[in-house]
C-alpha positions as CSV (number, residue, x, y, z in Angstrom):
1,M,8.7,-38.5,-3.1
2,G,7.8,-38.4,-6.9
3,K,4.3,-37.6,-5.8
4,F,6.2,-34.4,-4.2
5,F,8.0,-33.0,-7.0
6,R,5.2,-34.0,-9.7
7,R,2.8,-31.6,-7.0
8,I,5.5,-28.3,-6.9
9,G,5.6,-29.2,-10.5
10,E,2.0,-28.2,-11.1
11,F,1.9,-25.6,-8.3
12,F,4.7,-23.8,-10.5
13,G,3.0,-24.2,-13.8
14,E,-0.1,-23.0,-12.1
15,V,2.2,-19.9,-10.9
16,R,3.4,-19.3,-14.3
17,A,-0.6,-19.5,-15.7
18,E,-1.9,-16.9,-12.9
19,L,1.4,-14.9,-13.9
20,K,0.3,-14.4,-17.6
21,K,-3.2,-12.9,-16.4
22,V,-1.1,-9.8,-15.0
23,V,-1.8,-7.2,-16.4
24,F,0.8,-4.1,-15.4
25,P,-0.2,-0.4,-15.6
26,G,1.4,1.6,-18.1
27,R,3.6,4.6,-17.2
28,S,1.2,7.4,-16.8
29,E,-1.2,5.3,-14.9
30,T,1.6,4.6,-12.2
31,L,2.2,8.2,-12.4
32,G,-1.3,9.3,-12.1
33,S,-1.7,7.2,-9.2
34,T,1.9,7.8,-7.1
35,A,0.6,11.2,-7.8
36,V,-3.1,10.5,-5.8
37,V,-0.9,8.5,-3.1
38,I,1.7,11.7,-2.3
39,V,-1.3,14.3,-2.3
40,F,-3.1,12.0,0.0
41,V,-0.4,11.5,2.5
42,L,0.2,15.3,2.2
43,I,-3.4,16.3,2.9
44,L,-3.6,13.5,6.1
45,G,0.1,14.7,7.5
46,V,-1.1,18.3,7.5
47,Y,-4.5,17.4,9.3
48,L,-2.6,15.3,11.6
49,S,-0.3,17.7,12.9
50,I,-3.2,20.5,12.9
51,V,-5.4,17.7,15.2
52,D,-2.1,17.1,17.4
53,G,-1.2,20.9,17.8
54,L,-4.7,21.1,19.2
55,W,-4.7,17.9,21.4
56,L,-1.3,19.4,22.5
57,N,-2.7,22.7,23.7
58,V,-6.2,21.0,25.2
59,V,-3.5,18.2,26.9
60,G,-1.3,21.4,28.4
61,M,-4.4,23.1,29.8
62,I,-5.9,20.5,31.6
63,I,-2.3,19.8,33.5
64,R,-1.4,23.3,34.2
């Protein structure tokens, strides 16, 4: 049982060491990345709406 707790301690020590290596983005980088994601989602939404509308018309013509 002692080996188990020692391994848990080693694990959390390694986790702490890895977290010290993490570089978090600054405010400007975060805002820039967020803007890119929002623009991409809007463009993709418009594209999918157009494609959906086209397929709706095509399927409607086939069914009639």
